[in-house]
C-alpha positions as CSV (number, residue, x, y, z in Angstrom):
1,M,5.7,-25.7,5.5
2,K,3.6,-24.0,2.9
3,N,5.1,-21.0,1.0
4,I,3.6,-17.3,0.3
5,F,4.4,-15.4,-2.3
6,R,3.4,-12.2,-3.6
7,I,3.5,-10.8,-7.4
8,P,2.4,-7.7,-9.0
9,V,-0.2,-8.3,-11.8
10,D,-1.2,-5.7,-14.4
11,H,-4.7,-5.4,-15.9
12,E,-4.7,-7.0,-19.2
13,H,-2.8,-10.1,-18.2
14,Y,-4.6,-10.6,-15.3
15,R,-7.6,-10.4,-17.3
16,V,-6.8,-12.9,-19.7
17,S,-5.2,-15.6,-17.4
18,I,-6.8,-15.1,-14.1
19,K,-10.2,-13.5,-14.5
20,D,-11.3,-15.0,-17.5
21,G,-8.8,-17.9,-18.0
22,K,-8.4,-20.4,-20.6
23,S,-10.2,-23.4,-21.4
24,F,-8.0,-26.8,-21.3
25,G,-8.9,-27.4,-25.0
26,S,-7.4,-23.9,-26.1
27,I,-3.8,-24.7,-24.4
28,K,-3.7,-28.3,-24.8
29,K,-1.8,-28.1,-27.9
30,F,1.2,-26.3,-26.1
31,L,1.4,-28.9,-23.6
32,T,3.6,-32.0,-23.4
33,D,2.1,-35.4,-22.2
34,E,3.6,-35.1,-18.5
35,E,2.3,-31.2,-18.2
36,I,-1.2,-32.6,-19.4
37,E,-1.6,-35.1,-16.7
38,K,-0.7,-32.4,-14.2
39,I,-3.0,-29.7,-15.8
40,K,-5.6,-31.5,-17.1
41,P,-7.5,-32.1,-13.3
42,L,-7.2,-28.6,-12.5
43,S,-10.0,-28.0,-15.5
44,A,-12.7,-29.9,-14.0
45,S,-14.3,-26.9,-12.4
46,G,-14.0,-24.6,-15.7
47,N,-11.7,-22.4,-17.4
48,L,-8.0,-22.6,-16.0
49,K,-6.2,-19.6,-13.9
50,Y,-2.6,-19.0,-14.2
51,W,0.2,-16.9,-14.0
52,G,3.9,-16.5,-15.1
53,S,7.1,-15.3,-14.6
54,T,10.2,-14.5,-16.7
55,P,13.3,-16.8,-16.2
56,G,15.5,-14.4,-14.4
57,S,17.7,-15.8,-11.7
58,S,15.5,-14.6,-8.7
59,N,12.4,-15.7,-10.2
60,L,13.6,-19.4,-10.9
61,R,14.4,-19.6,-7.2
62,F,11.1,-18.6,-6.0
63,W,9.1,-20.6,-8.7
64,G,11.6,-23.6,-8.1
65,R,10.3,-23.5,-4.6
66,M,6.6,-23.6,-5.2
67,E,4.5,-26.7,-4.5
68,P,0.8,-27.6,-4.7
69,G,-1.1,-26.1,-1.8
70,D,1.4,-22.8,-1.9
71,E,-0.6,-19.6,-1.7
72,V,0.1,-16.5,-3.9
73,I,-1.0,-12.9,-3.3
74,F,-1.9,-10.4,-6.1
75,Y,-0.9,-6.6,-6.2
76,R,-2.1,-3.9,-8.2
77,E,-1.7,-0.1,-7.7
78,G,-1.8,0.1,-4.1
79,D,-4.1,-2.6,-3.3
80,Y,-3.6,-6.4,-3.0
81,I,-6.6,-7.8,-5.0
82,G,-6.6,-11.2,-5.0
83,L,-5.2,-14.7,-3.7
84,G,-4.6,-18.3,-5.9
85,I,-4.0,-21.4,-4.3
86,V,-1.1,-23.3,-6.6
87,G,-2.2,-26.4,-8.2
88,A,0.7,-27.1,-10.6
89,T,3.8,-25.2,-12.0
90,I,5.4,-25.8,-15.6
91,N,8.2,-24.2,-17.3
92,N,6.7,-23.6,-20.7
93,E,7.7,-20.9,-23.1
94,K,5.4,-21.8,-26.1
95,L,2.1,-21.7,-23.6
96,A,3.3,-18.2,-22.4
97,E,3.9,-16.7,-25.5
98,Y,0.4,-17.9,-26.8
99,T,-1.0,-16.5,-23.6
100,W,0.7,-13.0,-22.9
101,G,3.1,-12.3,-26.1
102,R,6.7,-11.3,-25.6
103,R,8.3,-8.5,-23.8
104,N,10.5,-6.1,-26.0
105,D,13.8,-8.0,-25.0
106,G,12.2,-11.4,-26.2
107,L,11.6,-12.8,-23.0
108,T,8.1,-14.2,-22.1
109,W,6.5,-15.6,-18.6
110,Q,7.3,-19.1,-19.3
111,L,7.8,-19.9,-15.4
112,I,4.0,-20.9,-14.7
113,Y,1.8,-21.5,-12.0
114,F,-1.9,-23.0,-12.4
115,F,-4.3,-22.0,-9.4
116,L,-6.7,-24.3,-7.9
117,N,-9.1,-21.7,-7.0
118,I,-9.0,-17.8,-6.8
119,E,-10.1,-15.5,-4.2
120,E,-10.6,-11.9,-5.1
121,F,-10.8,-8.7,-3.0
122,K,-9.5,-5.4,-2.3
123,I,-7.2,-4.8,0.7
124,D,-5.1,-1.3,0.8
125,S,-1.5,-2.8,0.8
126,S,-0.3,-0.2,3.2
127,L,-2.4,-1.7,5.9
128,L,-1.6,-5.5,5.0
129,N,2.0,-4.8,4.6
130,Q,2.1,-3.5,8.2
131,A,0.2,-6.2,9.4
132,L,3.1,-8.6,7.8
133,G,5.6,-6.4,9.3
134,Y,6.7,-4.8,5.6
135,S,7.7,-1.5,5.1
136,A,5.3,0.6,2.8
137,G,5.8,0.5,-0.7
138,P,4.7,-1.5,-4.0
139,V,5.6,-4.9,-4.7
140,M,8.2,-4.7,-7.3
141,G,8.3,-8.6,-8.5
142,F,8.0,-11.9,-7.5
143,S,8.9,-12.6,-3.8
144,A,8.5,-14.9,-1.3
145,I,6.9,-13.9,2.5
146,G,9.8,-14.6,4.7
147,E,9.5,-17.6,6.9
148,K,9.7,-15.6,9.9
149,T,6.5,-13.7,8.9
150,A,4.9,-16.8,7.4
151,K,5.4,-19.2,10.1
152,P,2.9,-17.9,12.6
153,I,0.2,-17.4,10.2
154,I,0.4,-20.9,8.9
155,E,0.3,-22.5,12.4
156,K,-2.5,-19.8,13.7
157,F,-4.7,-19.8,10.4
158,G,-3.6,-22.6,8.3
159,G,-2.5,-19.7,5.5
160,L,-3.0,-16.6,4.2
161,S,-6.5,-17.3,3.0
162,I,-8.1,-17.5,6.4
163,F,-5.5,-14.6,7.7
164,L,-7.2,-12.1,5.4
165,K,-10.9,-13.0,6.3
166,D,-10.0,-12.0,10.0
167,F,-7.9,-9.3,8.8
168,K,-10.7,-7.8,6.9
169,I,-13.2,-8.1,9.2
170,A,-11.1,-6.4,11.9
171,K,-10.6,-3.6,9.5
172,E,-14.2,-3.3,8.6
173,E,-15.1,-3.2,12.3
174,E,-12.3,-0.5,12.9
175,I,-13.7,1.7,9.5
176,E,-17.0,1.5,11.3
177,Q,-16.1,2.7,14.7
178,K,-14.1,5.7,12.5
179,I,-17.1,6.8,10.4
180,I,-20.3,5.8,12.0
181,Q,-20.5,6.3,15.8
182,K,-24.5,7.5,15.9
183,P,-27.5,5.9,14.4
184,E,-28.1,9.2,12.8
185,E,-24.8,9.0,10.9
186,A,-26.1,5.8,9.4
187,E,-29.3,7.4,8.4
188,Y,-27.4,10.3,6.9
189,F,-25.6,7.7,4.3
190,L,-29.1,5.9,3.8
191,L,-30.6,9.4,2.8
192,D,-28.0,10.4,0.8
193,L,-27.9,7.2,-1.0
194,G,-31.6,7.3,-1.7
195,K,-31.2,10.7,-3.2
196,L,-28.3,9.3,-5.2
197,M,-30.4,6.4,-6.4
198,E,-33.3,9.3,-7.5
199,R,-35.8,8.2,-4.8
200,K,-38.1,10.1,-2.4
201,T,-36.8,10.1,1.3
202,Y,-38.1,10.3,4.9
203,S,-36.8,10.1,8.3
204,P,-38.6,10.8,11.6
205,D,-35.2,11.8,12.5
206,W,-35.3,14.8,10.1
207,G,-34.4,17.5,13.1
208,R,-30.9,15.6,13.9
209,T,-27.6,16.6,12.7
210,A,-24.8,14.3,11.1
211,F,-21.6,15.4,9.8
212,G,-22.7,18.8,10.4
213,K,-25.6,18.8,8.1
214,R,-29.3,18.6,9.6
215,L,-30.9,15.4,7.9
216,E,-33.8,17.4,6.7
217,E,-31.5,18.8,4.0
218,L,-31.5,15.1,2.8
219,C,-35.4,14.3,3.5
220,D,-38.2,15.0,0.8
221,F,-40.7,14.4,3.2
222,T,-40.9,15.3,7.0
223,T,-44.1,13.4,7.6
224,V,-46.1,10.5,5.9
225,D,-49.4,11.3,7.4
226,D,-50.6,12.9,4.0
227,F,-50.5,10.1,1.7
228,L,-50.0,6.7,3.6
229,P,-53.1,4.6,4.4
230,P,-54.0,5.5,8.0
231,K,-53.9,2.1,9.1
232,I,-50.0,1.9,8.4
233,V,-49.2,5.9,9.4
234,D,-48.2,4.9,12.9
235,T,-46.0,2.2,11.8
236,A,-44.5,3.9,8.8
237,K,-43.5,7.0,10.6
238,Y,-41.0,5.7,12.9
239,I,-39.2,3.5,10.6
240,D,-35.7,5.2,10.6
241,V,-35.4,5.6,6.9
242,L,-37.7,5.3,4.0
243,W,-37.3,5.6,0.2
244,F,-40.7,5.9,-1.8
245,E,-41.3,5.6,-5.5
246,N,-45.1,7.1,-6.4
247,H,-45.7,7.5,-2.9
248,S,-45.4,4.0,-1.9
249,P,-42.4,2.9,0.2
250,E,-40.1,0.8,-2.0
251,Y,-37.1,0.3,0.7
252,A,-37.2,0.7,4.1
253,F,-34.3,0.8,6.7
254,E,-34.0,0.6,10.6
255,V,-30.7,1.4,12.2
256,I,-29.8,-0.6,15.1
257,H,-27.1,0.6,16.6
258,K,-27.0,-1.4,20.1
259,S,-30.7,-2.1,20.8
260,G,-34.3,-2.0,19.4
261,M,-34.0,-5.0,17.1
262,Q,-37.3,-6.8,18.0
263,D,-39.0,-3.4,17.9
264,A,-37.8,-3.3,14.3
265,F,-39.1,-6.6,13.3
266,V,-42.5,-5.6,14.4
267,R,-42.5,-2.4,12.3
268,F,-41.4,-4.4,9.5
269,Q,-44.1,-6.9,9.9
270,N,-46.7,-4.2,10.3
271,L,-45.7,-2.5,7.0
272,N,-45.4,-5.9,5.0
273,Q,-49.2,-6.3,5.5
274,F,-49.6,-3.2,3.3
275,F,-46.7,-3.0,1.3
276,K,-45.4,-6.5,0.5
277,S,-43.1,-5.1,-2.2
278,S,-41.0,-3.1,0.2
279,N,-37.5,-4.0,0.5
280,L,-36.6,-4.5,4.3
281,H,-33.1,-3.8,5.5
282,I,-31.6,-4.1,9.1
283,I,-28.5,-1.8,9.3
284,G,-26.1,-2.0,11.8
285,P,-22.5,-2.8,13.2
286,L,-21.2,-6.3,12.2
287,D,-21.4,-7.6,15.9
288,I,-25.0,-7.6,16.0
289,E,-25.8,-9.9,12.9
290,G,-25.9,-12.6,15.2
291,E,-28.7,-11.3,17.2
292,F,-30.5,-10.3,13.8
293,E,-30.4,-13.9,12.7
294,K,-31.6,-15.0,15.9
295,I,-34.7,-12.7,16.0
296,R,-35.2,-13.1,12.2
297,R,-36.2,-17.0,12.8
298,K,-38.9,-15.8,15.1
299,F,-40.7,-13.6,12.4
300,T,-41.2,-16.5,9.7
301,N,-43.7,-14.6,7.8
302,I,-41.1,-12.2,6.7
303,S,-38.0,-13.6,7.4
304,D,-37.3,-14.1,3.8
305,V,-37.4,-10.3,2.9
306,V,-35.6,-9.0,5.7
307,K,-31.9,-8.3,5.1
308,F,-29.0,-7.2,7.0
309,N,-25.9,-5.1,6.2
310,S,-23.3,-3.7,8.0
311,Y,-22.2,-0.2,8.5
312,N,-19.1,-0.7,6.1
313,N,-21.5,-2.3,3.4
314,L,-23.7,0.8,3.4
315,I,-20.4,3.2,3.4
316,E,-18.8,1.3,0.2
317,L,-22.2,1.5,-1.4
318,H,-22.5,5.0,-0.9
319,S,-19.2,5.8,-2.1
320,S,-19.7,3.8,-4.8
321,F,-22.8,6.2,-6.0
322,V,-20.8,9.4,-5.2
323,E,-17.9,8.3,-7.6
324,V,-20.4,7.6,-10.4
325,R,-22.1,10.8,-9.7
326,E,-18.6,12.8,-9.5
327,K,-17.8,10.9,-13.0
328,R,-21.3,11.8,-14.5
329,E,-20.5,15.5,-13.9
330,N,-17.3,15.4,-15.0
331,F,-18.5,13.7,-18.2
332,L,-22.0,15.8,-18.9
């Protein structure tokens, strides 16, 4: 049975040997002939990605169990940030010193494991620890997930990688249900995001309230009759959210909470006849993406310009812009 390991990583060492990695040519001089045979095939797709542990007794025990195909999950500052599939292991003090230097006590991270590939993500460690049956708290060192926990994951999913994808989808759906429960709440995020991106905003639902605020407070326009061509007004004024630049609709959003997908595509099709540069987006819960793809194929003239984004993607983008605004205000 494959093994699953957890390791804490810092910023700098992670950037050097995993984020950026090293070319085979730059490390070849530190390798024995036997190590070259093991490592060179892993460089076929680009820079080598690897990590290391110091040669303490516990680390030696875990490192000694590592086999190609094993999985390593990376922890940093309260989050799991990535996963690597082990390709090879070597014990090489010179390579470790070249890559990361030495600690104050003279030790270096010579128990090295190279990865076939790396997946990066960000998952709150407390949520994943709970799913794995671990108590809350940071990952303090190189360790293995116990067989009792790992075995059902490997038997059902084939490994932690597929398990994490399912886990992330489940958590995204849970977040959506907690934060966006009504269409006007999605419109709130879209309108506020438009303001953060310095666009003029419009919604026909300006009279509704979300999160204790009337949407009108986030709308630059409550009508489009005054500046859009008469032939398109009857379509545009019913689109859930519009972002304008110079009185031209640059982005159009339809929020599909449960129904109305077909009608949304019809409105997009009509808008596209007059404003072909408009960016067209369907926003909704993850479980409507299948319906989106089905209907999108019917509208061949706009199928390549209409995109789907989930509520969670919207929330994450909005949060990132809020964070930038706060940093900018604090700095300036």
